[in-house]
C-alpha positions in Angstrom: 0.0 0.0 0.0 1.5 3.4 -1.0 2.3 5.8 1.8 -0.2 8.4 2.6 0.4 11.7 0.9 1.2 14.8 3.0 -1.8 17.0 3.7 -0.1 20.3 3.1 3.3 21.9 3.1 3.5 22.2 6.9 3.1 18.4 7.3 5.2 17.6 4.3 8.2 19.7 5.3 7.9 19.1 9.0 6.7 15.5 9.7 6.7 16.1 13.5 3.6 18.2 13.0 0.6 16.5 14.6 3.0 13.9 16.0 4.0 15.7 19.2 3.3 19.1 20.8 5.5 21.8 19.2 7.5 24.2 21.3 9.0 27.6 20.6 12.3 26.1 19.4 10.4 24.0 16.8 8.6 27.1 15.6 11.7 29.3 15.4 13.5 26.5 13.5 10.6 26.4 11.0 10.7 30.2 10.6 14.4 29.9 9.8 13.9 27.1 7.3 11.1 29.0 5.6 13.1 32.2 5.5 10.5 34.0 7.6 11.6 37.1 9.4 10.5 36.7 13.0 10.3 39.7 15.3 9.1 40.1 18.9 7.8 43.6 19.7 5.0 45.3 21.5 1.8 45.0 19.5 -1.9 45.7 20.0 -2.6 42.3 18.6 -1.2 38.9 19.5 0.5 38.2 16.2 0.6 39.4 12.6 1.7 37.8 9.3 2.6 40.1 6.5 5.0 40.2 3.5 7.5 43.0 3.7 9.0 43.6 0.3 7.8 40.1 -0.6 9.6 38.7 2.4 7.3 36.7 4.8 7.4 38.3 8.2 5.8 37.4 11.5 5.4 39.8 14.4 4.6 38.4 17.8 3.6 40.5 20.8 6.6 40.5 23.2 4.5 40.7 26.3 3.0 37.2 25.7 4.1 34.3 27.9 6.1 31.5 26.3 3.0 29.3 26.0 1.0 32.1 24.5 3.8 32.8 22.0 3.7 29.2 20.9 -0.1 29.4 20.1 0.3 32.8 18.4 3.3 31.8 16.3 1.6 28.5 15.3 -1.4 30.6 14.2 0.7 32.9 12.1 2.5 29.9 10.6 -0.9 28.6 9.6 -1.4 31.8 7.6 2.0 31.3 6.0 1.2 27.8 4.8 -2.5 28.2 4.0 -2.8 31.8 2.9 0.5 32.9 1.4 -0.9 35.1 -1.3 -3.2 37.3 0.7 -2.7 41.0 0.0 -4.4 42.4 3.0 -3.4 42.4 6.7 -5.7 40.7 9.1 -5.5 42.2 12.5 -8.3 40.3 14.2 -7.8 38.8 17.6 -6.8 35.1 17.1 -9.5 34.1 19.6 -12.3 35.6 17.5 -12.6 33.9 14.1 -14.4 36.7 12.3 -13.3 35.3 9.0 -12.7 31.8 7.8 -9.0 32.2 7.5 -8.7 32.9 11.2 -10.5 29.6 12.0 -8.2 27.8 9.6 -5.1 29.3 11.3 -6.6 28.4 14.7 -7.0 24.8 13.6 -3.3 24.6 12.7 -2.4 26.0 16.1 -4.7 23.6 17.9 -3.2 20.6 16.1 0.3 21.9 16.9 -0.5 22.0 20.6 -2.8 19.0 21.0 -1.7 16.4 18.3 -3.5 13.2 17.6 -1.1 10.9 19.5 -1.9 12.7 22.8 -5.7 12.8 22.1 -5.9 9.1 21.3 -5.1 7.7 24.8 -7.2 10.3 26.5 -10.2 9.4 24.3 -9.6 5.7 24.9 -9.2 6.0 28.6 -11.3 9.0 29.6 -13.6 9.7 26.6 -12.1 13.1 26.2 -13.7 14.6 29.3 -13.2 18.3 29.8 -11.5 17.8 33.2 -9.0 15.3 31.8 -8.3 17.5 28.8 -7.6 20.6 31.0 -5.2 18.6 33.2 -3.5 17.1 30.1 -3.3 20.4 28.3 -2.8 23.1 31.0 -1.5 25.4 28.4 -5.2 26.3 27.5 -5.8 27.8 30.9 -3.0 30.2 30.2 -4.2 30.9 26.7 -7.5 32.0 28.0 -5.8 35.1 29.3 -5.3 36.3 25.7 -9.1 36.7 25.2 -11.2 39.5 26.5 -14.3 37.4 26.0 -14.8 35.7 29.3 -17.6 33.6 27.8 -15.2 31.9 25.4 -13.5 29.4 27.7 -10.3 27.6 26.3 -12.1 24.3 26.7 -14.1 25.2 23.6 -10.9 25.4 21.6 -10.0 22.0 22.8 -13.4 20.8 21.7 -12.8 22.2 18.3 -9.6 20.1 18.2 -11.5 17.1 19.3 -13.9 17.6 16.4 -11.0 17.5 14.0 -9.6 14.4 15.7 -12.9 12.6 15.5 -13.3 13.4 11.8 -10.0 11.8 11.1 -10.7 8.7 13.3 -14.3 8.1 12.0 -13.4 8.8 8.4 -9.7 7.8 7.8 -10.0 9.0 4.2 -10.9 12.5 5.2 -8.0 14.8 4.7 -9.1 17.7 6.9 -5.9 19.6 6.6 -6.1 19.2 2.8 -9.6 20.5 3.0 -8.3 23.6 4.9 -5.9 24.2 2.1 -8.5 23.8 -0.6 -10.9 26.1 1.2 -8.1 28.7 1.6 -7.5 28.7 -2.2 -11.2 29.5 -2.8 -11.1 32.4 -0.4 -12.5 35.4 -2.3 -13.6 37.9 0.3 -12.3 39.2 3.7 -15.6 38.3 5.4 -17.4 35.0 5.7 -20.2 34.5 3.3 -23.7 35.3 4.6 -25.2 32.7 7.0 -27.6 30.6 4.9 -30.8 29.0 6.1 -29.5 25.5 5.5 -26.6 26.1 7.9 -28.8 27.3 10.8 -29.8 24.3 13.0 -31.9 24.8 16.1 -30.2 23.5 19.2 -26.7 24.8 18.3 -24.9 26.2 21.3 -23.5 29.7 21.5 -20.0 28.3 21.4 -20.7 26.3 18.2 -22.2 29.5 16.7 -19.0 31.4 17.4 -16.9 28.6 15.9 -19.2 28.5 12.8 -19.7 32.2 12.1 -17.4 34.2 14.4 -18.1 36.5 17.2 -21.2 38.7 16.7 -20.8 42.4 16.2 -23.4 43.0 18.9 -25.3 41.0 21.5 -28.6 42.1 23.1 -29.6 40.1 26.1 -32.6 40.2 28.4 -34.6 38.0 30.9 -37.9 36.8 29.6 -40.3 34.3 31.4 -37.5 33.1 33.5 -35.1 32.5 30.6 -32.1 34.4 29.2 -32.9 35.5 25.6 -30.2 36.8 23.4 -30.1 38.4 19.9 -26.8 38.2 18.0 -26.3 40.7 15.3 -24.0 40.1 12.3 -23.2 41.9 9.1 -22.0 39.5 6.4 -21.3 39.7 2.7 -23.6 38.0 0.2 -22.5 36.5 -3.1 -22.5 40.0 -4.7 -20.3 41.5 -2.0 -23.2 43.5 -0.4 -23.5 43.8 3.4 -26.4 41.7 4.8 -27.8 42.3 8.3 -28.4 39.0 10.0 -29.8 38.0 13.4 -29.5 34.8 15.5 -31.8 34.2 18.5 -30.8 32.2 21.6 -32.7 31.0 24.6 -30.6 30.0 27.6 -27.5 29.6 25.3 -29.3 27.5 22.6 -30.2 28.6 19.1 -33.9 28.8 18.6 -34.3 30.9 15.4 -32.8 33.2 12.9 -33.7 36.1 10.7 -31.5 36.0 7.5 
């Protein structure tokens, strides 16, 4: 049986990716091999990937802790391998995937921190319980400090990693990293496409909604009949590039309806 083909350049050039957790030395080595200029300085974002005179350059906020630097640098390397031809700078917080490319880069960072070989025994022995995960990956407790959104607990990022892990286990033929790359090549606009009716499923949690569509621009919350009712407001681009005002409605953290 022929050997499986690498999913994308990161895995092809650095076979230790998704085999063990990566540390800052690994990532600085990758930057050197890729001729990426790496600079630590004070920023108002956690990290930034740009091309300066056609030279790939990564800036990382120097105030981050070592563990935070690992996640931020992995995220920016995800941009390098998946989105090398973007001609705009994306300055969004890495913990708020407003656009699809940010979720893709987050996926690369999650795989770098929580690779399959570590998730497998936890799943086999403990069924990937949140408590076991947080003890096995204490780095996520520290990463939580990067986010100003206290509702977005780091366990939700671990759960996103678990989803990717289960896709690979349940469907071995599924090349989810390759899918990330193909989706990146089709990226045409800065913003996600408008939320469509077929993608709105009642019962989706607020966390799942953030992972699907990004953080809302505005949230209106009130108490009604003993329940917490929230309205999330988005502006997305339709297929013509026009802004579309969209609303999602939640009751006690569960999606109950939408106005698209």
